[in-house]
HTML snippet that shows the backbone in 3Dmol.js (N, CA, C, O; Angstrom):
<script src="https://3Dmol.org/build/3Dmol-min.js"></script>
<div id="view" style="width:600px;height:400px;position:relative"></div>
<script>
const pdb = `
ATOM      1  N   MET A   1     -30.961 -20.911 -25.501  1.00  0.00           N
ATOM      2  CA  MET A   1     -31.025 -20.532 -24.105  1.00  0.00           C
ATOM      3  C   MET A   1     -31.275 -19.025 -24.053  1.00  0.00           C
ATOM      4  O   MET A   1     -30.616 -18.268 -24.766  1.00  0.00           O
ATOM      5  N   SER A   2     -32.203 -18.588 -23.235  1.00  0.00           N
ATOM      6  CA  SER A   2     -32.498 -17.159 -23.122  1.00  0.00           C
ATOM      7  C   SER A   2     -32.186 -16.688 -21.713  1.00  0.00           C
ATOM      8  O   SER A   2     -32.245 -17.451 -20.750  1.00  0.00           O
ATOM      9  N   ALA A   3     -31.858 -15.425 -21.624  1.00  0.00           N
ATOM     10  CA  ALA A   3     -31.523 -14.852 -20.320  1.00  0.00           C
ATOM     11  C   ALA A   3     -32.795 -14.478 -19.581  1.00  0.00           C
ATOM     12  O   ALA A   3     -33.766 -14.025 -20.188  1.00  0.00           O
ATOM     13  N   GLN A   4     -32.788 -14.664 -18.299  1.00  0.00           N
ATOM     14  CA  GLN A   4     -33.900 -14.238 -17.460  1.00  0.00           C
ATOM     15  C   GLN A   4     -33.674 -12.780 -17.081  1.00  0.00           C
ATOM     16  O   GLN A   4     -32.534 -12.316 -17.062  1.00  0.00           O
ATOM     17  N   PRO A   5     -34.751 -12.051 -16.777  1.00  0.00           N
ATOM     18  CA  PRO A   5     -34.563 -10.651 -16.372  1.00  0.00           C
ATOM     19  C   PRO A   5     -33.591 -10.549 -15.194  1.00  0.00           C
ATOM     20  O   PRO A   5     -33.703 -11.279 -14.210  1.00  0.00           O
ATOM     21  N   GLY A   6     -32.645  -9.635 -15.319  1.00  0.00           N
ATOM     22  CA  GLY A   6     -31.660  -9.437 -14.258  1.00  0.00           C
ATOM     23  C   GLY A   6     -30.526 -10.440 -14.272  1.00  0.00           C
ATOM     24  O   GLY A   6     -29.638 -10.378 -13.421  1.00  0.00           O
ATOM     25  N   LYS A   7     -30.537 -11.362 -15.218  1.00  0.00           N
ATOM     26  CA  LYS A   7     -29.487 -12.382 -15.311  1.00  0.00           C
ATOM     27  C   LYS A   7     -28.717 -12.189 -16.605  1.00  0.00           C
ATOM     28  O   LYS A   7     -29.268 -11.706 -17.594  1.00  0.00           O
ATOM     29  N   SER A   8     -27.467 -12.560 -16.602  1.00  0.00           N
ATOM     30  CA  SER A   8     -26.639 -12.486 -17.804  1.00  0.00           C
ATOM     31  C   SER A   8     -26.140 -13.872 -18.148  1.00  0.00           C
ATOM     32  O   SER A   8     -25.933 -14.713 -17.274  1.00  0.00           O
ATOM     33  N   ILE A   9     -25.953 -14.093 -19.426  1.00  0.00           N
ATOM     34  CA  ILE A   9     -25.362 -15.349 -19.872  1.00  0.00           C
ATOM     35  C   ILE A   9     -23.902 -15.062 -20.195  1.00  0.00           C
ATOM     36  O   ILE A   9     -23.600 -14.241 -21.061  1.00  0.00           O
ATOM     37  N   VAL A  10     -23.003 -15.738 -19.499  1.00  0.00           N
ATOM     38  CA  VAL A  10     -21.571 -15.594 -19.764  1.00  0.00           C
ATOM     39  C   VAL A  10     -20.984 -16.992 -19.861  1.00  0.00           C
ATOM     40  O   VAL A  10     -21.515 -17.949 -19.298  1.00  0.00           O
ATOM     41  N   SER A  11     -19.900 -17.086 -20.572  1.00  0.00           N
ATOM     42  CA  SER A  11     -19.253 -18.391 -20.692  1.00  0.00           C
ATOM     43  C   SER A  11     -18.531 -18.720 -19.399  1.00  0.00           C
ATOM     44  O   SER A  11     -18.204 -17.831 -18.614  1.00  0.00           O
ATOM     45  N   CYS A  12     -18.291 -19.977 -19.189  1.00  0.00           N
ATOM     46  CA  CYS A  12     -17.597 -20.434 -17.988  1.00  0.00           C
ATOM     47  C   CYS A  12     -16.218 -19.795 -17.887  1.00  0.00           C
ATOM     48  O   CYS A  12     -15.770 -19.453 -16.793  1.00  0.00           O
ATOM     49  N   GLY A  13     -15.547 -19.634 -19.017  1.00  0.00           N
ATOM     50  CA  GLY A  13     -14.216 -19.024 -19.019  1.00  0.00           C
ATOM     51  C   GLY A  13     -14.241 -17.595 -18.508  1.00  0.00           C
ATOM     52  O   GLY A  13     -13.311 -17.163 -17.827  1.00  0.00           O
ATOM     53  N   THR A  14     -15.301 -16.856 -18.831  1.00  0.00           N
ATOM     54  CA  THR A  14     -15.419 -15.476 -18.361  1.00  0.00           C
ATOM     55  C   THR A  14     -15.548 -15.436 -16.848  1.00  0.00           C
ATOM     56  O   THR A  14     -14.936 -14.595 -16.188  1.00  0.00           O
ATOM     57  N   VAL A  15     -16.347 -16.350 -16.298  1.00  0.00           N
ATOM     58  CA  VAL A  15     -16.522 -16.406 -14.847  1.00  0.00           C
ATOM     59  C   VAL A  15     -15.199 -16.741 -14.179  1.00  0.00           C
ATOM     60  O   VAL A  15     -14.841 -16.126 -13.175  1.00  0.00           O
ATOM     61  N   VAL A  16     -14.468 -17.707 -14.719  1.00  0.00           N
ATOM     62  CA  VAL A  16     -13.169 -18.090 -14.159  1.00  0.00           C
ATOM     63  C   VAL A  16     -12.207 -16.910 -14.217  1.00  0.00           C
ATOM     64  O   VAL A  16     -11.487 -16.646 -13.254  1.00  0.00           O
ATOM     65  N   MET A  17     -12.192 -16.196 -15.349  1.00  0.00           N
ATOM     66  CA  MET A  17     -11.299 -15.039 -15.470  1.00  0.00           C
ATOM     67  C   MET A  17     -11.677 -13.959 -14.465  1.00  0.00           C
ATOM     68  O   MET A  17     -10.794 -13.336 -13.875  1.00  0.00           O
ATOM     69  N   ALA A  18     -12.967 -13.726 -14.260  1.00  0.00           N
ATOM     70  CA  ALA A  18     -13.404 -12.716 -13.298  1.00  0.00           C
ATOM     71  C   ALA A  18     -12.986 -13.111 -11.890  1.00  0.00           C
ATOM     72  O   ALA A  18     -12.520 -12.273 -11.118  1.00  0.00           O
ATOM     73  N   ARG A  19     -13.153 -14.389 -11.554  1.00  0.00           N
ATOM     74  CA  ARG A  19     -12.732 -14.854 -10.230  1.00  0.00           C
ATOM     75  C   ARG A  19     -11.220 -14.728 -10.072  1.00  0.00           C
ATOM     76  O   ARG A  19     -10.732 -14.312  -9.021  1.00  0.00           O
ATOM     77  N   THR A  20     -10.486 -15.087 -11.116  1.00  0.00           N
ATOM     78  CA  THR A  20      -9.023 -14.996 -11.068  1.00  0.00           C
ATOM     79  C   THR A  20      -8.582 -13.547 -10.900  1.00  0.00           C
ATOM     80  O   THR A  20      -7.683 -13.263 -10.108  1.00  0.00           O
ATOM     81  N   ALA A  21      -9.199 -12.637 -11.631  1.00  0.00           N
ATOM     82  CA  ALA A  21      -8.852 -11.216 -11.512  1.00  0.00           C
ATOM     83  C   ALA A  21      -9.163 -10.712 -10.116  1.00  0.00           C
ATOM     84  O   ALA A  21      -8.378  -9.964  -9.534  1.00  0.00           O
ATOM     85  N   HIS A  22     -10.311 -11.120  -9.572  1.00  0.00           N
ATOM     86  CA  HIS A  22     -10.680 -10.700  -8.222  1.00  0.00           C
ATOM     87  C   HIS A  22      -9.674 -11.240  -7.210  1.00  0.00           C
ATOM     88  O   HIS A  22      -9.240 -10.517  -6.313  1.00  0.00           O
ATOM     89  N   GLN A  23      -9.307 -12.507  -7.357  1.00  0.00           N
ATOM     90  CA  GLN A  23      -8.325 -13.109  -6.453  1.00  0.00           C
ATOM     91  C   GLN A  23      -6.984 -12.403  -6.585  1.00  0.00           C
ATOM     92  O   GLN A  23      -6.296 -12.185  -5.587  1.00  0.00           O
ATOM     93  N   GLY A  24      -6.606 -12.042  -7.809  1.00  0.00           N
ATOM     94  CA  GLY A  24      -5.350 -11.329  -8.024  1.00  0.00           C
ATOM     95  C   GLY A  24      -5.334  -9.989  -7.322  1.00  0.00           C
ATOM     96  O   GLY A  24      -4.319  -9.610  -6.738  1.00  0.00           O
ATOM     97  N   SER A  25      -6.447  -9.258  -7.367  1.00  0.00           N
ATOM     98  CA  SER A  25      -6.492  -7.959  -6.693  1.00  0.00           C
ATOM     99  C   SER A  25      -6.450  -8.139  -5.183  1.00  0.00           C
ATOM    100  O   SER A  25      -5.879  -7.306  -4.479  1.00  0.00           O
ATOM    101  N   LYS A  26      -7.051  -9.221  -4.673  1.00  0.00           N
ATOM    102  CA  LYS A  26      -6.966  -9.499  -3.238  1.00  0.00           C
ATOM    103  C   LYS A  26      -5.516  -9.763  -2.843  1.00  0.00           C
ATOM    104  O   LYS A  26      -5.063  -9.310  -1.792  1.00  0.00           O
ATOM    105  N   ASN A  27      -4.785 -10.501  -3.692  1.00  0.00           N
ATOM    106  CA  ASN A  27      -3.382 -10.798  -3.405  1.00  0.00           C
ATOM    107  C   ASN A  27      -2.547  -9.530  -3.388  1.00  0.00           C
ATOM    108  O   ASN A  27      -1.673  -9.375  -2.534  1.00  0.00           O
ATOM    109  N   VAL A  28      -2.804  -8.625  -4.318  1.00  0.00           N
ATOM    110  CA  VAL A  28      -2.060  -7.360  -4.363  1.00  0.00           C
ATOM    111  C   VAL A  28      -2.325  -6.560  -3.099  1.00  0.00           C
ATOM    112  O   VAL A  28      -1.397  -6.000  -2.515  1.00  0.00           O
ATOM    113  N   ILE A  29      -3.577  -6.500  -2.672  1.00  0.00           N
ATOM    114  CA  ILE A  29      -3.925  -5.769  -1.450  1.00  0.00           C
ATOM    115  C   ILE A  29      -3.214  -6.382  -0.256  1.00  0.00           C
ATOM    116  O   ILE A  29      -2.703  -5.659   0.599  1.00  0.00           O
ATOM    117  N   MET A  30      -3.174  -7.721  -0.186  1.00  0.00           N
ATOM    118  CA  MET A  30      -2.494  -8.387   0.923  1.00  0.00           C
ATOM    119  C   MET A  30      -1.008  -8.075   0.913  1.00  0.00           C
ATOM    120  O   MET A  30      -0.418  -7.854   1.971  1.00  0.00           O
ATOM    121  N   ILE A  31      -0.392  -8.052  -0.262  1.00  0.00           N
ATOM    122  CA  ILE A  31       1.038  -7.762  -0.363  1.00  0.00           C
ATOM    123  C   ILE A  31       1.313  -6.330   0.085  1.00  0.00           C
ATOM    124  O   ILE A  31       2.265  -6.092   0.828  1.00  0.00           O
ATOM    125  N   VAL A  32       0.499  -5.377  -0.353  1.00  0.00           N
ATOM    126  CA  VAL A  32       0.682  -3.978   0.045  1.00  0.00           C
ATOM    127  C   VAL A  32       0.528  -3.848   1.553  1.00  0.00           C
ATOM    128  O   VAL A  32       1.305  -3.137   2.191  1.00  0.00           O
ATOM    129  N   GLU A  33      -0.460  -4.520   2.136  1.00  0.00           N
ATOM    130  CA  GLU A  33      -0.651  -4.471   3.585  1.00  0.00           C
ATOM    131  C   GLU A  33       0.549  -5.060   4.316  1.00  0.00           C
ATOM    132  O   GLU A  33       0.967  -4.527   5.344  1.00  0.00           O
ATOM    133  N   GLN A  34       1.107  -6.151   3.803  1.00  0.00           N
ATOM    134  CA  GLN A  34       2.291  -6.758   4.420  1.00  0.00           C
ATOM    135  C   GLN A  34       3.483  -5.806   4.343  1.00  0.00           C
ATOM    136  O   GLN A  34       4.234  -5.671   5.309  1.00  0.00           O
ATOM    137  N   LEU A  35       3.657  -5.145   3.195  1.00  0.00           N
ATOM    138  CA  LEU A  35       4.759  -4.192   3.046  1.00  0.00           C
ATOM    139  C   LEU A  35       4.574  -2.994   3.968  1.00  0.00           C
ATOM    140  O   LEU A  35       5.550  -2.479   4.515  1.00  0.00           O
ATOM    141  N   ARG A  36       3.338  -2.545   4.149  1.00  0.00           N
ATOM    142  CA  ARG A  36       3.078  -1.445   5.092  1.00  0.00           C
ATOM    143  C   ARG A  36       3.420  -1.869   6.510  1.00  0.00           C
ATOM    144  O   ARG A  36       4.021  -1.098   7.258  1.00  0.00           O
ATOM    145  N   ASP A  37       3.041  -3.095   6.890  1.00  0.00           N
ATOM    146  CA  ASP A  37       3.364  -3.594   8.226  1.00  0.00           C
ATOM    147  C   ASP A  37       4.875  -3.628   8.442  1.00  0.00           C
ATOM    148  O   ASP A  37       5.360  -3.251   9.508  1.00  0.00           O
ATOM    149  N   LYS A  38       5.618  -4.079   7.431  1.00  0.00           N
ATOM    150  CA  LYS A  38       7.085  -4.098   7.529  1.00  0.00           C
ATOM    151  C   LYS A  38       7.634  -2.683   7.675  1.00  0.00           C
ATOM    152  O   LYS A  38       8.557  -2.445   8.453  1.00  0.00           O
ATOM    153  N   ALA A  39       7.060  -1.746   6.923  1.00  0.00           N
ATOM    154  CA  ALA A  39       7.515  -0.356   6.991  1.00  0.00           C
ATOM    155  C   ALA A  39       7.215   0.244   8.360  1.00  0.00           C
ATOM    156  O   ALA A  39       8.039   0.979   8.905  1.00  0.00           O
ATOM    157  N   LEU A  40       6.051  -0.057   8.918  1.00  0.00           N
ATOM    158  CA  LEU A  40       5.717   0.447  10.253  1.00  0.00           C
ATOM    159  C   LEU A  40       6.684  -0.106  11.295  1.00  0.00           C
ATOM    160  O   LEU A  40       7.091   0.610  12.211  1.00  0.00           O
ATOM    161  N   LYS A  41       7.053  -1.381  11.157  1.00  0.00           N
ATOM    162  CA  LYS A  41       8.033  -1.973  12.079  1.00  0.00           C
ATOM    163  C   LYS A  41       9.392  -1.312  11.897  1.00  0.00           C
ATOM    164  O   LYS A  41      10.082  -1.026  12.876  1.00  0.00           O
ATOM    165  N   LEU A  42       9.776  -1.070  10.657  1.00  0.00           N
ATOM    166  CA  LEU A  42      11.042  -0.403  10.369  1.00  0.00           C
ATOM    167  C   LEU A  42      11.063   0.988  11.007  1.00  0.00           C
ATOM    168  O   LEU A  42      12.056   1.383  11.617  1.00  0.00           O
ATOM    169  N   CYS A  43       9.970   1.718  10.861  1.00  0.00           N
ATOM    170  CA  CYS A  43       9.873   3.051  11.473  1.00  0.00           C
ATOM    171  C   CYS A  43      10.004   2.949  12.991  1.00  0.00           C
ATOM    172  O   CYS A  43      10.755   3.708  13.605  1.00  0.00           O
ATOM    173  N   ALA A  44       9.276   2.013  13.595  1.00  0.00           N
ATOM    174  CA  ALA A  44       9.330   1.844  15.047  1.00  0.00           C
ATOM    175  C   ALA A  44      10.744   1.487  15.500  1.00  0.00           C
ATOM    176  O   ALA A  44      11.209   1.987  16.524  1.00  0.00           O
ATOM    177  N   ASP A  45      11.427   0.633  14.750  1.00  0.00           N
ATOM    178  CA  ASP A  45      12.801   0.252  15.085  1.00  0.00           C
ATOM    179  C   ASP A  45      13.750   1.444  15.038  1.00  0.00           C
ATOM    180  O   ASP A  45      14.763   1.458  15.737  1.00  0.00           O
ATOM    181  N   HIS A  46      13.429   2.447  14.218  1.00  0.00           N
ATOM    182  CA  HIS A  46      14.257   3.647  14.100  1.00  0.00           C
ATOM    183  C   HIS A  46      13.737   4.800  14.959  1.00  0.00           C
ATOM    184  O   HIS A  46      14.232   5.922  14.856  1.00  0.00           O
ATOM    185  N   GLY A  47      12.744   4.528  15.802  1.00  0.00           N
ATOM    186  CA  GLY A  47      12.192   5.565  16.674  1.00  0.00           C
ATOM    187  C   GLY A  47      11.382   6.609  15.922  1.00  0.00           C
ATOM    188  O   GLY A  47      11.308   7.763  16.344  1.00  0.00           O
ATOM    189  N   ILE A  48      10.781   6.214  14.824  1.00  0.00           N
ATOM    190  CA  ILE A  48      10.017   7.138  13.987  1.00  0.00           C
ATOM    191  C   ILE A  48       8.541   6.770  14.071  1.00  0.00           C
ATOM    192  O   ILE A  48       8.171   5.599  13.979  1.00  0.00           O
ATOM    193  N   THR A  49       7.716   7.780  14.245  1.00  0.00           N
ATOM    194  CA  THR A  49       6.272   7.591  14.270  1.00  0.00           C
ATOM    195  C   THR A  49       5.722   7.833  12.878  1.00  0.00           C
ATOM    196  O   THR A  49       6.070   8.824  12.235  1.00  0.00           O
ATOM    197  N   ALA A  50       4.868   6.937  12.406  1.00  0.00           N
ATOM    198  CA  ALA A  50       4.207   7.098  11.106  1.00  0.00           C
ATOM    199  C   ALA A  50       2.722   7.308  11.364  1.00  0.00           C
ATOM    200  O   ALA A  50       2.041   6.435  11.901  1.00  0.00           O
ATOM    201  N   GLN A  51       2.232   8.482  10.971  1.00  0.00           N
ATOM    202  CA  GLN A  51       0.825   8.816  11.184  1.00  0.00           C
ATOM    203  C   GLN A  51       0.153   9.064   9.843  1.00  0.00           C
ATOM    204  O   GLN A  51       0.738   9.707   8.971  1.00  0.00           O
ATOM    205  N   PRO A  52      -1.078   8.560   9.662  1.00  0.00           N
ATOM    206  CA  PRO A  52      -1.802   8.877   8.421  1.00  0.00           C
ATOM    207  C   PRO A  52      -1.957  10.393   8.295  1.00  0.00           C
ATOM    208  O   PRO A  52      -2.266  11.075   9.273  1.00  0.00           O
ATOM    209  N   TYR A  53      -1.743  10.913   7.092  1.00  0.00           N
ATOM    210  CA  TYR A  53      -1.796  12.360   6.896  1.00  0.00           C
ATOM    211  C   TYR A  53      -2.163  12.669   5.449  1.00  0.00           C
ATOM    212  O   TYR A  53      -1.387  12.380   4.538  1.00  0.00           O
ATOM    213  N   ALA A  54      -3.324  13.244   5.233  1.00  0.00           N
ATOM    214  CA  ALA A  54      -3.756  13.743   3.917  1.00  0.00           C
ATOM    215  C   ALA A  54      -3.559  12.725   2.791  1.00  0.00           C
ATOM    216  O   ALA A  54      -3.039  13.068   1.729  1.00  0.00           O
ATOM    217  N   GLY A  55      -3.963  11.501   3.014  1.00  0.00           N
ATOM    218  CA  GLY A  55      -3.838  10.478   1.980  1.00  0.00           C
ATOM    219  C   GLY A  55      -2.455   9.869   1.888  1.00  0.00           C
ATOM    220  O   GLY A  55      -2.211   9.024   1.028  1.00  0.00           O
ATOM    221  N   GLY A  56      -1.552  10.276   2.748  1.00  0.00           N
ATOM    222  CA  GLY A  56      -0.196   9.737   2.781  1.00  0.00           C
ATOM    223  C   GLY A  56       0.165   9.397   4.213  1.00  0.00           C
ATOM    224  O   GLY A  56      -0.700   9.072   5.026  1.00  0.00           O
ATOM    225  N   TRP A  57       1.434   9.475   4.509  1.00  0.00           N
ATOM    226  CA  TRP A  57       1.925   9.170   5.851  1.00  0.00           C
ATOM    227  C   TRP A  57       2.921  10.236   6.270  1.00  0.00           C
ATOM    228  O   TRP A  57       3.785  10.631   5.487  1.00  0.00           O
ATOM    229  N   TRP A  58       2.799  10.698   7.503  1.00  0.00           N
ATOM    230  CA  TRP A  58       3.700  11.699   8.068  1.00  0.00           C
ATOM    231  C   TRP A  58       4.678  10.953   8.962  1.00  0.00           C
ATOM    232  O   TRP A  58       4.278  10.327   9.943  1.00  0.00           O
ATOM    233  N   LEU A  59       5.949  11.021   8.625  1.00  0.00           N
ATOM    234  CA  LEU A  59       7.008  10.368   9.394  1.00  0.00           C
ATOM    235  C   LEU A  59       7.669  11.408  10.281  1.00  0.00           C
ATOM    236  O   LEU A  59       8.220  12.396   9.796  1.00  0.00           O
ATOM    237  N   VAL A  60       7.609  11.174  11.589  1.00  0.00           N
ATOM    238  CA  VAL A  60       8.154  12.131  12.549  1.00  0.00           C
ATOM    239  C   VAL A  60       9.079  11.396  13.506  1.00  0.00           C
ATOM    240  O   VAL A  60       8.710  10.377  14.089  1.00  0.00           O
ATOM    241  N   GLY A  61      10.275  11.922  13.656  1.00  0.00           N
ATOM    242  CA  GLY A  61      11.237  11.360  14.584  1.00  0.00           C
ATOM    243  C   GLY A  61      12.383  12.334  14.744  1.00  0.00           C
ATOM    244  O   GLY A  61      12.329  13.463  14.256  1.00  0.00           O
ATOM    245  N   GLU A  62      13.426  11.885  15.437  1.00  0.00           N
ATOM    246  CA  GLU A  62      14.584  12.759  15.610  1.00  0.00           C
ATOM    247  C   GLU A  62      15.269  12.952  14.259  1.00  0.00           C
ATOM    248  O   GLU A  62      15.683  11.984  13.620  1.00  0.00           O
ATOM    249  N   LYS A  63      15.383  14.182  13.839  1.00  0.00           N
ATOM    250  CA  LYS A  63      16.004  14.584  12.573  1.00  0.00           C
ATOM    251  C   LYS A  63      15.230  14.123  11.341  1.00  0.00           C
ATOM    252  O   LYS A  63      15.782  14.093  10.241  1.00  0.00           O
ATOM    253  N   ILE A  64      13.967  13.766  11.511  1.00  0.00           N
ATOM    254  CA  ILE A  64      13.140  13.439  10.350  1.00  0.00           C
ATOM    255  C   ILE A  64      11.733  13.974  10.575  1.00  0.00           C
ATOM    256  O   ILE A  64      11.130  13.767  11.628  1.00  0.00           O
ATOM    257  N   ASN A  65      11.232  14.656   9.574  1.00  0.00           N
ATOM    258  CA  ASN A  65       9.881  15.203   9.596  1.00  0.00           C
ATOM    259  C   ASN A  65       9.463  15.337   8.139  1.00  0.00           C
ATOM    260  O   ASN A  65       9.656  16.384   7.521  1.00  0.00           O
ATOM    261  N   ARG A  66       8.889  14.265   7.596  1.00  0.00           N
ATOM    262  CA  ARG A  66       8.524  14.310   6.178  1.00  0.00           C
ATOM    263  C   ARG A  66       7.248  13.528   5.923  1.00  0.00           C
ATOM    264  O   ARG A  66       6.835  12.687   6.721  1.00  0.00           O
ATOM    265  N   VAL A  67       6.644  13.827   4.799  1.00  0.00           N
ATOM    266  CA  VAL A  67       5.423  13.151   4.375  1.00  0.00           C
ATOM    267  C   VAL A  67       5.750  12.291   3.161  1.00  0.00           C
ATOM    268  O   VAL A  67       6.415  12.738   2.227  1.00  0.00           O
ATOM    269  N   VAL A  68       5.273  11.050   3.192  1.00  0.00           N
ATOM    270  CA  VAL A  68       5.434  10.149   2.048  1.00  0.00           C
ATOM    271  C   VAL A  68       4.046   9.717   1.586  1.00  0.00           C
ATOM    272  O   VAL A  68       3.100   9.681   2.374  1.00  0.00           O
ATOM    273  N   GLY A  69       3.940   9.398   0.329  1.00  0.00           N
ATOM    274  CA  GLY A  69       2.653   8.996  -0.223  1.00  0.00           C
ATOM    275  C   GLY A  69       2.249   7.588   0.164  1.00  0.00           C
ATOM    276  O   GLY A  69       1.059   7.306   0.311  1.00  0.00           O
ATOM    277  N   GLU A  70       3.215   6.698   0.332  1.00  0.00           N
ATOM    278  CA  GLU A  70       2.919   5.293   0.613  1.00  0.00           C
ATOM    279  C   GLU A  70       4.024   4.697   1.464  1.00  0.00           C
ATOM    280  O   GLU A  70       5.203   4.966   1.233  1.00  0.00           O
ATOM    281  N   LEU A  71       3.650   3.892   2.445  1.00  0.00           N
ATOM    282  CA  LEU A  71       4.639   3.219   3.286  1.00  0.00           C
ATOM    283  C   LEU A  71       5.187   1.959   2.632  1.00  0.00           C
ATOM    284  O   LEU A  71       6.343   1.598   2.853  1.00  0.00           O
ATOM    285  N   ALA A  72       4.370   1.288   1.830  1.00  0.00           N
ATOM    286  CA  ALA A  72       4.810   0.055   1.179  1.00  0.00           C
ATOM    287  C   ALA A  72       6.043   0.352   0.336  1.00  0.00           C
ATOM    288  O   ALA A  72       6.022   1.238  -0.519  1.00  0.00           O
ATOM    289  N   GLY A  73       7.101  -0.385   0.577  1.00  0.00           N
ATOM    290  CA  GLY A  73       8.336  -0.182  -0.168  1.00  0.00           C
ATOM    291  C   GLY A  73       9.324   0.740   0.524  1.00  0.00           C
ATOM    292  O   GLY A  73      10.415   0.979   0.005  1.00  0.00           O
ATOM    293  N   LEU A  74       8.961   1.259   1.682  1.00  0.00           N
ATOM    294  CA  LEU A  74       9.857   2.138   2.435  1.00  0.00           C
ATOM    295  C   LEU A  74      11.097   1.356   2.864  1.00  0.00           C
ATOM    296  O   LEU A  74      10.990   0.200   3.274  1.00  0.00           O
ATOM    297  N   SER A  75      12.265   1.976   2.773  1.00  0.00           N
ATOM    298  CA  SER A  75      13.507   1.305   3.173  1.00  0.00           C
ATOM    299  C   SER A  75      14.215   2.142   4.232  1.00  0.00           C
ATOM    300  O   SER A  75      13.844   3.288   4.486  1.00  0.00           O
ATOM    301  N   ALA A  76      15.237   1.554   4.842  1.00  0.00           N
ATOM    302  CA  ALA A  76      15.983   2.254   5.888  1.00  0.00           C
ATOM    303  C   ALA A  76      16.603   3.544   5.357  1.00  0.00           C
ATOM    304  O   ALA A  76      16.693   4.528   6.091  1.00  0.00           O
ATOM    305  N   SER A  77      17.028   3.555   4.101  1.00  0.00           N
ATOM    306  CA  SER A  77      17.633   4.771   3.542  1.00  0.00           C
ATOM    307  C   SER A  77      16.612   5.906   3.422  1.00  0.00           C
ATOM    308  O   SER A  77      16.987   7.078   3.425  1.00  0.00           O
ATOM    309  N   ASP A  78      15.334   5.565   3.317  1.00  0.00           N
ATOM    310  CA  ASP A  78      14.286   6.588   3.268  1.00  0.00           C
ATOM    311  C   ASP A  78      14.100   7.274   4.616  1.00  0.00           C
ATOM    312  O   ASP A  78      13.499   8.345   4.695  1.00  0.00           O
ATOM    313  N   LEU A  79      14.611   6.661   5.666  1.00  0.00           N
ATOM    314  CA  LEU A  79      14.434   7.199   7.012  1.00  0.00           C
ATOM    315  C   LEU A  79      15.629   8.018   7.480  1.00  0.00           C
ATOM    316  O   LEU A  79      15.629   8.537   8.596  1.00  0.00           O
ATOM    317  N   MET A  80      16.635   8.134   6.643  1.00  0.00           N
ATOM    318  CA  MET A  80      17.818   8.916   6.996  1.00  0.00           C
ATOM    319  C   MET A  80      17.490  10.403   6.912  1.00  0.00           C
ATOM    320  O   MET A  80      16.708  10.823   6.059  1.00  0.00           O
ATOM    321  N   PRO A  81      18.088  11.196   7.795  1.00  0.00           N
ATOM    322  CA  PRO A  81      17.850  12.638   7.722  1.00  0.00           C
ATOM    323  C   PRO A  81      18.363  13.209   6.400  1.00  0.00           C
ATOM    324  O   PRO A  81      19.388  12.771   5.878  1.00  0.00           O
ATOM    325  N   LEU A  82      17.650  14.173   5.879  1.00  0.00           N
ATOM    326  CA  LEU A  82      18.105  14.848   4.667  1.00  0.00           C
ATOM    327  C   LEU A  82      19.193  15.848   5.045  1.00  0.00           C
ATOM    328  O   LEU A  82      19.117  16.461   6.110  1.00  0.00           O
ATOM    329  N   PRO A  83      20.197  16.022   4.200  1.00  0.00           N
ATOM    330  CA  PRO A  83      21.253  16.987   4.519  1.00  0.00           C
ATOM    331  C   PRO A  83      20.696  18.415   4.502  1.00  0.00           C
ATOM    332  O   PRO A  83      19.860  18.763   3.668  1.00  0.00           O
ATOM    333  N   ILE A  84      21.174  19.217   5.430  1.00  0.00           N
ATOM    334  CA  ILE A  84      20.778  20.625   5.496  1.00  0.00           C
ATOM    335  C   ILE A  84      21.916  21.446   4.922  1.00  0.00           C
ATOM    336  O   ILE A  84      23.059  21.338   5.366  1.00  0.00           O
ATOM    337  N   MET A  85      21.597  22.265   3.933  1.00  0.00           N
ATOM    338  CA  MET A  85      22.625  23.066   3.272  1.00  0.00           C
ATOM    339  C   MET A  85      22.230  24.533   3.289  1.00  0.00           C
ATOM    340  O   MET A  85      21.057  24.886   3.161  1.00  0.00           O
ATOM    341  N   ALA A  86      23.225  25.362   3.447  1.00  0.00           N
ATOM    342  CA  ALA A  86      22.976  26.805   3.412  1.00  0.00           C
ATOM    343  C   ALA A  86      22.686  27.227   1.982  1.00  0.00           C
ATOM    344  O   ALA A  86      23.194  26.634   1.030  1.00  0.00           O
ATOM    345  N   ARG A  87      21.869  28.253   1.847  1.00  0.00           N
ATOM    346  CA  ARG A  87      21.575  28.774   0.499  1.00  0.00           C
ATOM    347  C   ARG A  87      22.638  29.728   0.057  1.00  0.00           C
ATOM    348  O   ARG A  87      22.564  30.267  -1.048  1.00  0.00           O
TER     349      ARG A  87
END
`;
const viewer = $3Dmol.createViewer("view");
viewer.addModel(pdb, "pdb");
viewer.setStyle({}, {cartoon: {color: "spectrum"}});
viewer.zoomTo();
viewer.render();
</script>
């Protein structure tokens, strides 16, 4: 069997693995999006606004003003005000 120009010969297993890997990355993206949605709801429940900012997220609310890299995985303890200490 010879390959036609612009075509590749791959085994069936390779195609299945490529499809599986692609499906796996789609699942990861869906999970991250779901976690972001949960984090946005958590922020809203705490009266905190989450705005996209420089590749991360800017969390602004009463006694909170911080930037986080990713919303996925955010918990209620992440939304607590940081203690202010004198130097």
